[in-house]
C-alpha positions in Angstrom: 18.8 -67.9 -48.7 17.5 -69.9 -51.1 19.5 -70.2 -54.7 17.9 -69.8 -58.4 20.5 -71.4 -60.3 20.1 -72.4 -64.5 22.7 -74.7 -65.6 23.3 -73.9 -69.3 25.1 -77.1 -70.2 22.4 -78.8 -72.3 19.8 -76.6 -71.8 18.9 -75.1 -75.8 19.3 -71.5 -76.1 17.7 -68.1 -78.0 20.0 -66.1 -79.5 18.8 -62.4 -79.5 21.3 -59.3 -80.1 24.0 -61.7 -80.0 23.3 -62.6 -76.4 22.5 -66.0 -75.3 19.6 -66.7 -72.2 18.0 -70.2 -71.5 15.0 -70.8 -72.3 14.9 -72.9 -69.5 15.0 -69.6 -67.6 12.1 -68.0 -69.5 9.9 -71.0 -69.2 10.1 -71.1 -65.6 9.1 -67.3 -65.4 5.8 -67.6 -67.6 4.8 -70.3 -65.4 5.0 -68.4 -62.1 2.9 -65.5 -60.6 3.8 -62.2 -61.7 3.8 -60.4 -58.2 2.7 -61.0 -54.6 -0.6 -59.9 -53.5 0.9 -56.7 -52.1 1.7 -55.9 -56.1 5.6 -56.8 -55.3 7.5 -58.6 -58.1 8.3 -62.3 -57.1 11.7 -63.7 -57.3 10.2 -65.3 -60.6 9.2 -62.0 -62.3 12.5 -60.4 -61.2 14.4 -63.4 -63.1 12.1 -62.7 -66.4 12.7 -58.3 -65.9 16.8 -59.3 -65.7 16.6 -61.7 -68.9 14.9 -58.8 -70.8 17.7 -56.3 -69.5 20.6 -58.9 -70.5 19.2 -58.3 -73.8 18.8 -54.8 -74.0 22.1 -54.1 -72.5 24.5 -56.5 -73.4 27.2 -54.7 -74.8 26.9 -52.6 -71.3 27.5 -55.6 -69.5 30.2 -57.4 -71.7 28.0 -60.2 -73.1 28.6 -61.9 -76.5 27.3 -64.6 -78.5 30.5 -66.6 -76.9 29.2 -66.4 -73.4 26.2 -68.1 -71.3 24.9 -66.6 -68.2 23.3 -68.7 -65.3 21.1 -66.9 -61.9 22.8 -67.1 -58.5 20.6 -65.2 -56.4 17.8 -62.9 -56.6 16.9 -60.3 -53.9 13.6 -58.0 -54.0 13.5 -55.4 -51.9 10.2 -54.4 -50.0 9.9 -51.6 -52.3 10.1 -54.0 -55.5 13.4 -53.2 -56.4 15.3 -56.1 -57.6 18.9 -57.3 -57.6 19.4 -60.4 -59.9 23.1 -61.9 -59.6 24.5 -63.8 -62.9 27.7 -66.4 -63.1 29.0 -66.5 -66.8 31.0 -68.7 -68.8 33.0 -68.3 -71.8 32.7 -71.0 -74.4 30.9 -73.2 -71.8 34.0 -72.9 -69.0 33.6 -70.8 -66.2 35.0 -67.7 -65.9 36.4 -66.5 -62.7 35.2 -63.1 -62.1 32.9 -62.9 -64.6 30.1 -62.3 -62.4 27.8 -59.4 -62.1 24.4 -57.8 -60.6 21.5 -56.6 -62.6 19.7 -53.9 -60.5 16.2 -53.3 -61.7 13.3 -50.7 -60.6 9.9 -52.4 -59.4 8.5 -52.3 -62.6 11.6 -54.2 -64.1 13.1 -51.0 -65.9 17.1 -51.5 -66.0 18.9 -49.1 -63.0 22.6 -50.2 -63.8 24.7 -53.1 -62.8 27.6 -53.8 -60.7 30.3 -56.3 -62.3 33.5 -57.9 -61.1 35.3 -57.2 -64.1 35.2 -54.6 -66.7 37.4 -56.2 -69.3 36.1 -58.0 -72.0 35.8 -61.8 -71.7 37.8 -63.7 -74.6 40.8 -66.1 -74.8 42.7 -66.9 -78.0 41.8 -70.5 -77.2 40.1 -73.1 -75.0 42.7 -75.9 -75.6 45.0 -76.3 -72.7 49.1 -76.5 -73.3 49.0 -77.8 -69.7 47.7 -81.3 -68.8 45.5 -81.2 -66.1 47.2 -84.5 -64.7 50.2 -82.3 -64.9 48.0 -79.3 -63.5 46.5 -81.9 -60.2 50.6 -82.8 -59.6 51.1 -79.1 -59.4 48.6 -78.5 -57.1 49.3 -81.5 -55.0 52.9 -79.9 -54.3 51.4 -76.9 -53.7 49.3 -78.1 -50.8 52.3 -80.5 -49.4 54.3 -77.4 -49.4 51.8 -75.8 -47.0 52.2 -78.1 -44.1 56.0 -79.1 -44.0 57.3 -82.2 -41.9 53.6 -83.5 -41.8 53.1 -86.8 -43.7 49.6 -85.9 -45.8 47.4 -88.9 -46.5 44.6 -89.9 -48.9 45.7 -86.7 -50.8 43.9 -86.0 -54.3 43.3 -83.7 -56.8 40.8 -82.2 -59.2 41.5 -79.8 -62.0 38.9 -77.9 -63.8 39.4 -75.9 -66.9 38.0 -71.8 -66.3 38.9 -68.3 -67.7 40.7 -66.5 -65.3 39.5 -62.8 -65.4 40.1 -62.1 -61.9 43.9 -61.5 -62.4 44.4 -59.1 -65.4 43.6 -60.2 -68.7 41.5 -63.1 -69.0 43.4 -66.3 -69.8 42.7 -69.9 -69.9 43.6 -71.4 -66.3 43.3 -74.2 -64.5 41.4 -74.2 -61.0 42.7 -77.2 -59.4 41.1 -78.1 -55.8 43.6 -80.5 -53.9 42.8 -82.0 -50.1 44.1 -84.5 -48.2 44.2 -85.6 -44.6 46.9 -84.4 -42.2 48.6 -86.7 -39.6 46.0 -86.6 -36.9 43.0 -87.3 -40.0 42.1 -83.7 -40.2 41.3 -82.3 -43.6 43.1 -79.7 -45.2 42.7 -78.4 -48.7 43.9 -76.0 -50.9 42.9 -74.7 -54.4 45.1 -74.0 -57.1 45.1 -71.8 -60.0 47.4 -72.5 -62.6 48.0 -70.8 -66.1 46.8 -73.4 -68.4 49.4 -72.2 -70.9 52.8 -71.9 -69.0 52.2 -73.9 -65.9 53.0 -71.3 -63.5 50.9 -70.7 -60.3 48.4 -67.7 -60.8 47.0 -68.0 -56.9 46.4 -70.2 -54.3 44.3 -70.3 -51.5 42.9 -72.5 -48.8 39.7 -74.3 -49.7 38.7 -74.6 -45.8 38.5 -71.0 -45.0 37.9 -71.6 -41.2 40.9 -73.8 -40.3 39.8 -77.0 -38.4 42.8 -77.5 -35.7 42.7 -79.6 -32.5 43.9 -79.2 -28.6 44.9 -80.7 -25.6 43.2 -79.2 -22.9 43.5 -79.7 -19.2 40.1 -80.8 -18.4 38.4 -81.8 -21.6 40.8 -84.1 -23.1 41.6 -83.6 -26.9 39.2 -81.5 -29.0 38.2 -80.1 -32.5 39.4 -76.2 -32.6 37.4 -73.8 -35.4 40.9 -71.3 -36.0 41.4 -68.8 -38.4 44.6 -69.0 -40.6 46.7 -66.0 -40.7 49.8 -66.4 -43.4 51.7 -69.4 -42.1 50.6 -69.6 -38.7 46.9 -69.8 -36.7 44.8 -67.7 -34.8 42.6 -69.1 -31.9 39.9 -67.3 -33.3 36.2 -69.1 -34.5 35.1 -67.1 -37.2 32.1 -69.8 -37.2 30.9 -68.4 -33.9 31.1 -64.6 -34.3 34.8 -64.8 -34.3 35.1 -65.6 -30.8 38.5 -65.9 -29.5 41.0 -66.6 -26.7 43.6 -64.7 -25.7 46.5 -64.4 -22.4 46.2 -62.0 -19.7 50.0 -62.5 -19.1 49.6 -62.4 -15.6 48.1 -59.0 -15.5 45.2 -57.7 -13.9 42.7 -54.9 -14.5 42.5 -51.3 -13.3 38.8 -50.8 -12.6 36.9 -49.2 -9.4 32.8 -48.9 -9.4 32.6 -50.5 -13.5 35.2 -47.4 -14.7 38.6 -49.8 -16.1 41.5 -47.3 -16.2 43.7 -50.2 -18.1 42.4 -53.8 -18.8 44.6 -56.8 -18.5 45.7 -57.8 -22.5 43.8 -60.6 -24.4 47.3 -61.1 -26.6 45.9 -63.7 -29.3 46.7 -67.2 -29.5 48.8 -68.2 -32.2 49.8 -71.6 -33.1 52.2 -72.7 -36.1 50.6 -76.5 -36.8 46.8 -76.0 -35.3 47.4 -78.6 -32.7 47.2 -76.2 -29.6 48.2 -77.4 -25.9 49.5 -80.3 -24.3 47.2 -80.6 -21.6 49.4 -79.7 -19.3 50.0 -76.4 -17.2 53.4 -76.1 -18.4 51.8 -75.2 -21.9 50.2 -72.1 -21.7 48.0 -72.7 -24.7 46.3 -75.7 -22.8 44.1 -73.3 -20.3 43.3 -71.4 -23.6 42.1 -74.8 -25.3 40.0 -75.3 -22.5 38.4 -72.1 -22.9 38.1 -71.8 -26.3 36.0 -74.9 -26.3 34.1 -74.1 -23.6 32.8 -71.2 -25.7 32.2 -73.4 -28.2 30.0 -75.8 -26.6 28.4 -73.1 -25.0 27.4 -71.8 -28.2 26.1 -74.5 -29.9 24.2 -75.6 -26.8 22.0 -71.9 -27.1 21.8 -72.2 -31.1 20.8 -75.3 -31.5 18.9 -76.1 -28.2 16.9 -72.6 -27.8 17.5 -71.0 -31.2 19.9 -68.5 -30.0 22.7 -66.8 -32.4 25.3 -65.8 -29.5 25.4 -64.5 -26.1 23.5 -61.5 -27.1 21.6 -63.1 -29.8 23.2 -60.8 -32.6 25.6 -63.2 -33.9 28.9 -61.4 -32.7 31.7 -63.7 -30.3 33.0 -62.9 -27.0 36.3 -63.1 -26.2 38.1 -65.3 -23.7 41.4 -64.2 -21.2 43.2 -67.0 -19.7 46.4 -66.8 -17.3 44.6 -63.8 -15.7 46.4 -62.5 -12.8 48.8 -64.3 -10.0 47.5 -67.2 -8.2 44.1 -66.0 -9.0 40.8 -68.1 -7.5 38.0 -66.9 -9.7 36.8 -66.8 -13.4 34.0 -63.8 -14.2 32.1 -62.7 -16.6 32.3 -59.1 -17.8 29.5 -56.9 -19.4 31.8 -54.0 -20.2 34.3 -55.9 -22.2 31.6 -58.7 -23.3 34.7 -61.2 -22.2 35.5 -64.1 -19.9 38.1 -64.5 -17.8 40.0 -67.3 -16.0 42.6 -67.0 -13.3 44.8 -70.1 -13.0 44.2 -71.0 -9.3 46.8 -71.1 -6.6 47.6 -75.0 -7.4 46.4 -76.2 -3.6 42.5 -75.7 -3.8 41.9 -74.4 -7.6 43.6 -75.4 -10.6 42.7 -73.0 -13.9 39.5 -72.6 -13.6 39.0 -73.3 -17.1 36.4 -76.2 -16.8 33.8 -76.6 -19.3 30.5 -76.0 -16.7 32.7 -73.1 -15.3 32.4 -71.9 -18.9 29.1 -72.4 -19.6 28.4 -70.8 -16.2 30.5 -67.6 -17.3 28.9 -66.8 -20.9 25.3 -67.6 -19.0 25.7 -64.8 -16.9 26.0 -62.6 -20.2 22.8 -63.8 -21.7 20.9 -62.8 -18.5 22.7 -59.7 -18.9 21.1 -59.3 -22.4 17.8 -60.8 -21.3 16.3 -60.6 -17.7 19.4 -58.6 -16.3 18.5 -60.3 -13.1 19.6 -57.7 -9.9 23.0 -59.3 -8.4 21.5 -59.3 -5.1 19.3 -60.7 -2.8 16.6 -63.7 -4.0 17.2 -62.2 -7.5 21.2 -62.2 -7.3 20.8 -65.8 -6.0 18.4 -66.5 -9.2 21.2 -64.5 -11.5 23.6 -67.4 -10.3 21.4 -70.5 -10.2 20.8 -69.5 -13.8 24.7 -69.7 -14.9 24.8 -72.9 -12.8 21.8 -74.3 -14.3 22.5 -73.4 -18.0 26.1 -73.9 -17.5 24.9 -77.6 -16.1 23.2 -77.9 -19.3 26.3 -76.9 -21.7 28.4 -79.6 -20.2 25.5 -82.6 -20.6 25.1 -81.0 -24.5 29.0 -81.3 -25.3 28.8 -85.1 -24.3 32.3 -85.3 -23.6 33.8 -88.5 -22.2 36.5 -86.5 -20.0 34.2 -84.5 -18.7 30.7 -86.3 -18.5 28.0 -84.6 -17.7 26.7 -84.1 -13.8 24.7 -81.6 -11.4 28.3 -80.6 -9.6 29.5 -77.6 -10.3 33.4 -76.9 -10.8 33.9 -80.4 -9.7 36.9 -80.6 -12.6 39.1 -77.1 -11.1 39.1 -77.9 -6.9 42.0 -79.5 -5.7 41.9 -81.8 -2.6 43.3 -78.9 -0.6 39.4 -77.6 -1.3 38.0 -80.1 0.8 35.3 -81.3 -1.3 34.6 -82.8 -4.4 33.3 -80.0 -6.3 32.2 -76.0 -5.7 28.4 -76.4 -5.4 26.1 -79.8 -5.9 22.7 -79.2 -7.4 21.2 -82.3 -5.6 21.5 -81.2 -2.2 23.3 -77.6 -2.0 23.8 -77.9 1.7 26.7 -80.4 1.2 28.9 -77.5 0.0 28.6 -76.3 4.0 26.7 -72.8 2.8 24.0 -73.1 0.2 20.3 -73.5 1.0 18.3 -76.4 0.3 15.2 -74.7 0.8 13.3 -71.4 0.6 13.0 -69.4 3.7 12.6 -66.0 4.1 16.2 -65.4 5.1 17.5 -66.8 1.8 18.1 -63.5 0.5 20.3 -62.5 3.0 22.6 -64.9 1.4 25.8 -64.4 -0.5 24.7 -65.3 -3.8 26.4 -68.0 -4.7 24.9 -69.8 -1.7 21.0 -68.6 -2.0 21.4 -69.8 -5.6 21.1 -73.3 -4.1 17.0 -73.1 -3.9 16.8 -73.1 -7.2 19.6 -75.0 -8.0 17.9 -77.8 -5.9 14.6 -77.0 -7.8 16.0 -77.8 -11.0 17.9 -81.0 -10.3 14.4 -82.1 -9.0 12.5 -81.3 -11.8 15.5 -83.2 -14.4 16.1 -86.0 -12.1 13.7 -86.6 -9.3 13.8 -86.8 -5.6 15.8 -89.9 -3.5 19.2 -91.9 -4.0 20.6 -92.9 -7.4 23.7 -93.1 -9.6 24.0 -90.9 -12.6 26.9 -91.1 -14.9 28.9 -92.9 -12.5 28.0 -90.3 -9.7 25.6 -91.0 -6.8 22.9 -88.5 -6.0 20.7 -88.3 -2.8 18.0 -85.7 -3.5 15.7 -84.8 -0.4 12.2 -82.9 -0.6 11.2 -80.0 2.0 7.9 -81.5 2.2 8.7 -85.3 2.1 7.2 -85.5 -1.3 8.4 -88.0 -4.0 9.1 -86.2 -7.3 9.5 -87.7 -10.6 12.0 -86.0 -13.1 11.0 -85.1 -16.4 14.4 -85.2 -18.0 17.3 -82.2 -18.3 16.1 -81.1 -21.8 12.8 -80.2 -20.7 14.5 -77.9 -17.7 16.7 -76.3 -19.9 14.1 -75.5 -22.3 11.3 -74.0 -19.6 14.0 -72.1 -17.8 15.7 -70.9 -20.5 11.9 -69.4 -21.7 11.6 -68.2 -18.4 14.7 -65.9 -18.3 13.9 -64.6 -21.5 10.2 -64.2 -21.9 8.8 -63.6 -18.1 11.6 -62.7 -15.5 12.7 -59.6 -15.0 15.3 -57.6 -12.9 13.5 -57.9 -9.8 12.3 -61.5 -9.9 12.5 -63.6 -6.8 11.6 -67.4 -6.1 8.3 -66.9 -5.9 8.2 -64.8 -9.0 10.3 -67.8 -10.3 8.0 -70.3 -9.8 5.4 -68.3 -11.8 7.8 -67.7 -14.5 8.6 -70.9 -14.8 5.1 -72.5 -14.5 4.4 -69.8 -17.6 7.0 -71.5 -19.7 5.8 -74.8 -18.9 2.6 -73.8 -20.0 3.5 -72.4 -23.3 5.9 -75.5 -24.2 3.7 -78.3 -23.0 0.4 -76.9 -22.1 -1.5 -75.8 -18.7 -2.1 -79.1 -16.6 0.4 -80.9 -18.6 2.4 -83.6 -16.8 5.7 -81.0 -17.5 3.3 -78.1 -15.7 2.5 -80.2 -13.0 6.2 -81.4 -12.5 7.3 -78.0 -12.2 4.5 -77.2 -9.6 5.8 -80.1 -7.5 9.5 -79.4 -7.6 9.0 -75.7 -6.3 6.9 -76.8 -3.5 9.5 -79.4 -2.7 12.1 -76.7 -2.3 9.4 -74.4 -0.4 8.7 -72.2 -2.8 4.5 -71.8 -3.2 
């Protein structure tokens, strides 16, 4: 939301009935249109109406000649009702708790106001007893006290004189922002409110509302994590991504039959004392949690930044992860009923913990599919469901650009052990390399397990992105054949991701089969790049190369 802000300092004021109203505000609104085409007041008109209300209702709003006001925000409802939010100063000092909202009818008539404080905003003097440098030192000490044992670097503090009307009777105070870097170079900051007469601390809070920590993952190296501070510890919960969090299933499993769950394995939220999570080894239970949380972060960011999707369901709400599920559990899965991802630790022989980045992207993409096309999990539709997760999960891995887990067209390569006998779970350039998946469509593809019938779409996506033939990408060798012996030229993975996502969310339905997927992706390519474009023709060629015509 855009903000309208009038700064009082240095602006000539017009005083009426003991209230200061900035002439800059009045001039701005006088030059603006009075109403939208539908007759609704404009934001500027709302400010003009509110300025008049301030003059007429100064006493009710607690305004005096010692105070100035500045507009912070304006909302005009569809019915023309206006809400203008103000900040307040006292003798040019910001007033904490001095803000208020004026409510106006469509015609500008005053309907009332909501005020942060009803106390009279006034202090005996605006000259502090405690100096600014002393307030700065007190704030720095307060910041260091929150990080015992951590030698903070480059610590600085900036004090500002304010009137505190938040904590009882208004008083003069120093609001000091102290910030520095911890031993790992991560920012830490705290705001300290100090009584400017006595030096006593009135209040203090973290200036960085979401704590930035880091974790040592099993597969992805050291990664940044947005966490939530709770008292003196941190929670592995990301408030910047819908409160997505990761919990410990503690080796337990669900008791579920035919979609009805009588009990669920717990998801005991991971916490940490210093916001540095895991050791990068399985000896620390938090290491797998780091991978899972990082995977959800990258998946969230991929869908939001590339496709404009705000969360898995598109509603801004986060999902959650459970790690350490079951005993030697060789699986990971998405569950719509809990809107969560679940990861086993593997048996240690064929699989390690199944929390790799592309696995996380795969599982969360099942959630996207369930909220869009809802492809039935059987037959060719089921193969497309699995392929969607493989394709978009792979795009997440490429998007993350993590040097410890570089982008590739291998599925689950990080979780497999030598005992598995193959380098990955699935291979997009030639799916049959896993021993079971289909490279090309046939009338019997729908009879395969959905993880194997997915090979047709995975092969299509690889060919469309990179083209056919032998090549090495990011140090991995690929050699992708075609059904009809054609040479396919790739259009790049970014375009493939956009085409597949649009096809999934706009054109596919629960019953889409491979022929329908061809039509859906051609329609998507036409929407994005135009009918007859190089991209459109490449989509057609790549489907023909896997025998979908």
